[in-house]
N, C-alpha and C positions, 0 to 999 in steps of 0.2 A: 841608705841600702835594703833594699829586703832578700831574704832567701828564703821568698819560700816559687814556688810556681801555681798562676789561681788556677781554679779550676776547672774553666773552662779546656787549660791546655791541658793536663793532668785528666780527662775524658779523652781525648783528643789524641795524645800518647797509647794511650791501651788500643782504641782505636786505631793507630799502626801496629802496632804489636797486634792484634788478630788479622790486618793484609799481610801480616809477615808470615803463620801458621798458615794465613785458611790459602796463598797461594800453593801451587804444585812442584815442589822437590826442584824441578829444570828451572825454574824461575826465582828461586830462595835464593843465591846468589848472587841475582843479576841486583834484586833486590835491597840487600844488604851492600855490596859494593858500587852499584849503580844509583836506587834509587836514595838510598841513606847515608849521604855526610857521617864521616868518621868527628869532623868539629866544625862549627859554623860560627859566624860573623855578622852580630844583630846591632844594627841601629849601633855601629862603629867601636861597640864594642868588642875587646877580637877574644875571642873561644867562650864566651859564657855555658857552655851544656861541653863535657869529654864524656864520651861513652863509646863503649865497643859492643859489634853483634857479633857475637859467636854461634854456636851452639841453641844458647837460651839467651832472651830477650835481659837484658842486664837493666836498672833502672836506672834513672838520667838522672845524678847527681847535681847540682848548683854548686858553682864554683865558684860566678863571678855574676851575679844578678839585678837586676831590677824588676822593678812592679811592674809589667805589661798586661797591656789591656786586648780586651780579647783580641779585637782585629789582629795585631801584631805576635796575637799566640796564634790564628788561622794562618797567619804568612808562613810563621814560624814551620807550621806544620806540611801546612804547601809545601816548603820547601826541601821537608824532610820525604817525603812523601814522593815528589816528583824529581828531584832535584836528577840531572845525570850525569855518570862520571864519561870524559872523555876517552878512559881506554874501557872501559865495560859497558857501551849501550847496550841499552832496554834491546830487551828480545820480541822478535816481532810473533802475532798468532798463529797459531799453528793452522794452516791448512792446506787444503786439493783444490786444483784446477779443475774448473765445469767444461761440459764443452764449448761454450761458449764467451774463451774467451775472460770468464771471470772465476773468482774462487770462494769456495763455500769453507769457511767456520764452523765446525761442529763443537762450539760448548760441552764438554764431561765435566772438567774440574772443578770445584768450589775456588774461586777466585772473589778478591776483594773489591770494591766500582772504580773504587781510586788503578791500583794497580793494574785491572780491564782497559782500563780511560785510555791509563798513558801507553798503556800495549795499544790499544786498537789506534791511535795516533798516531805514532811511529809506523805501526802496518800499512796503514791506508797512504802516507806519504809513500811506501817503498813501493805499493802494489799500482802507484799513478805512476809514479818512473818502471815502472815493468808494462804499462799501458795497458793495462787490465778493466777493462769494463763495469761487469757486474761484480758484488760481495753480498754472501748471503752468510746469516749468522744463526747455526741455530741454537736456541734457547731452549734446553728441557725446564722443568717448570720451577726448578729449585735451586734456579741460575736466573730465575725473574726478576730480582733486582740490579742484576746488570744492565735487563730493558730501557731504565733510563739514560742509562750512560750511550747508549745506542742510538737513541733515538738525538742527543743536542750532536750528536755527529753527524748528524745526517740521514739516518735511516729511519725504514718506514716498515708497518706491521706486512705481508704480504701473506703467512693464511696463519692459523692457529689448530692444531690437534690437543686432543686431550692432557700428552702428558709436551707438547712443548710449541714455543711461538722459534717463528720462519721470519727473520725481519730480512728488509735486502736496500740494499745503496748505489747506484747509480754511480760511477765516478770516471768516466769516461767525455771528452767532449762534446763525440759521439750522439744520433740522436735516442733517443732513452730504446731498450726492445726490451725491457723482462718483460715474460709476458701475463696475464691479469691470475688472477688464484683461478679455481675451478671453479667454471663457469654452469654447472648444469648439474643435476640432482637428474635419478634413474630411475624409472619406475614399470612395473607391469601390471597387466591383465587378463589373467587367468579364462579362457577359455576352453572348460573341459568338459565333454559329450562325449555320453554312450552310443553302443550301438543301439538303444531305440529310442534317438534324439535326444535323451533327456539333457539338461547342462544347471552340471553346477552352481547353486547359485546362495549369496547369504543375504541376510542384513543385518548391518555395524552397532555393537556398542555404543559406541561415538562418533564421532566427528560429522560431515558435512547429510549424510546420510539418515542418521538415527533420528526417527521416530516419524521417518515418514514412508514409510510402509514398501518403500521400494529394496525391490529382488536387485543385486550387482553379480557379479563375478569374483570371486577373490582377488584382490590386490595386495601392493604388500611393494616394499623400497629396495634395490638392489643392494648386500652391503658393501664396502670397500672390498675388489680383492672376490669379485665373484658375477661370474655367466649369464647372463641374461637367464639362458638355460636355466642354471641350476639355479637363481631366483625363483625363475615358475615355481618350477620341483619342488621346494622348501616352502615357499609360501601356501600353495592347496596344503599340506601337507601337515605345515601350523595351524592355519585359521579349519578344518574339517576331519583332517585323519584319513584323507583320502591320499592311496598313494598312485604316483603316479605318471606318465613317459611324454617327455615334449616332446611335440610333433615339429611343428613350427610358429615363426614369427607370418605374427598375417597382418601388421598394419601398424605403423608407429604415429604420434604426436608429436609436436613440437612445443612446449607454450613460452611465456617469459612473464618477471615480477610475480618469481613464485614467492615458495617458500625462502627465508632468509633475501630473499629479492634475487634467485638467482633461477636460471629458467629449469629447464621441466623438460624429459623428456621421459613417454609413456609409450610401453613396446606390448602389443595386441598380441600375444602368446596361445596356440591351441594343444591342446593334452586329453592324450587319451586316457582315460583313467584303468585299472592296475583291480584298485578295488571299488568298495561299491553299498559299505556301512560308513555313515559318515558320525562321526565324533567330531563335533562342533568345538572351537576353542574357546572357555569360559569369559578367557580372559578381553574378545577381544571384538566374540563374535556373540550375536540373540539369537540366532537362529542359521540353518541353513539347509539344503535338501534339493530334491532332483525334479526341476522343472521341464516340461516341452518345451524347445529350442522356440517355437512359436507363440506358447505362451509370455515367455520370456521376452520379446519382442514386441506383443503386446500392448506391453505395460503400456500408460498413458506417460511418466515422466519417458520415459527411452523413445517412446513416438513424438513429441516434443521438443526433445533435446537433440538437436540437428545430428554430433558426435555420436551420442550414442547412438542413432536411427542408423549412419553410418555403421557403426560396427557393428548394431543387429544382424541387418544388410547382408556384411561380407563374410561375420560364418555362417548363416543361412548357405551362404551359395556355395562357402567352401563345404560346408554338411552337403551338399547336392551336387558337390562335383565343381563345380563350375568357377571354381577361385584357386590360382595357387600363389601362398608365400612361398616365404623362405628359409631356408635350412640352414641347420648347423651346419657346419662340416672341419673339423678340427684341421687346420694350418701350420706352417711358421713363417717365419720371413725373415732376408735377405740378415737383417741385425739382431739374431735369435735364434736359438733352438727350442726354447720353449715352447708349449704349443696355446696355440688359440681359436679363439673359430670364429670362421668367414661364413656371413648370412647369405644364400642368393639362391637363386632361383633353382634349383643344378635339376627340376623337371627333363629342363625343355636341352639341356645336353646329354648324350651319349661318351660323353668322359667322364660325365662330372662325377665323385661317389657319390655312393649312397646315404653313407656313416650317417649320425645325424650323435645328436647329443649323450655322449654317453659318463652315464650313474656311476 
């Protein structure tokens, strides 16, 4: 009988060792006592391996072995990793309840996939018994090695950001009510007009309008956590160097199947300039200038495209005081004391506050 452990078994034991020491300290005792038995039987031969696990992972000493095939070795290692002691059950994954009858698992500490898979299986069983509905798992980019394990347990990608991926699984027998990922992008167009009826316009270095000779309003996307009014002020400053004060939202447009297949909300905003000297953003803007508003509206491109023609006519009507838009009013909800902006035509109501966007 051979007195050696084949190469595959040795490599898989090294994996087991790494699993034990990459897990959190709270799970270590569980793995040592529950996942890895001290004595195994293989092929009817009693105690082919005897080993102990304490503060150090000791080498496995073969006492009585036979030459083992790769499949036998694989089964042995699986037994080493996944065996459960009745007296010391596998711990559940740490989770918090959400507001809709589900749980959220926020993974932070490194964990080997085999251990994560075992804990996930036991946790899912427990959550089903508790009547939980949806299970969310937030995996930081450093734990991307756990994604495949979660996918095999029925999870799917809900959304991802630059630092993490959010996976979800619906474990209730009721109809799934998990909301779709964020469905819209938000952009702004800035109608900045001075007392001389000149409007601030730009030509871009890239994009659809590059090389067309069309003069357009400064535009841009609203950043995450940014108010529409703040985004309009910021984009004007970045592209032209003009300091401006937000006045109103004049109109907005919704379109679909835009960037990355998402829908798009575009808000036309009116701003009042606080400076006049233009300092264009060289990286994005080819040219910028003040142009009479009538000249802007008379551009062939603007007149031939219905949406741009609507915007030009609204801006002209606003300048002639024949149109009222929506002003931002800071307010709170019944669920939070955090300030947010509510946009409405406050010119029609005597009770409405006159405070607008506060920079």
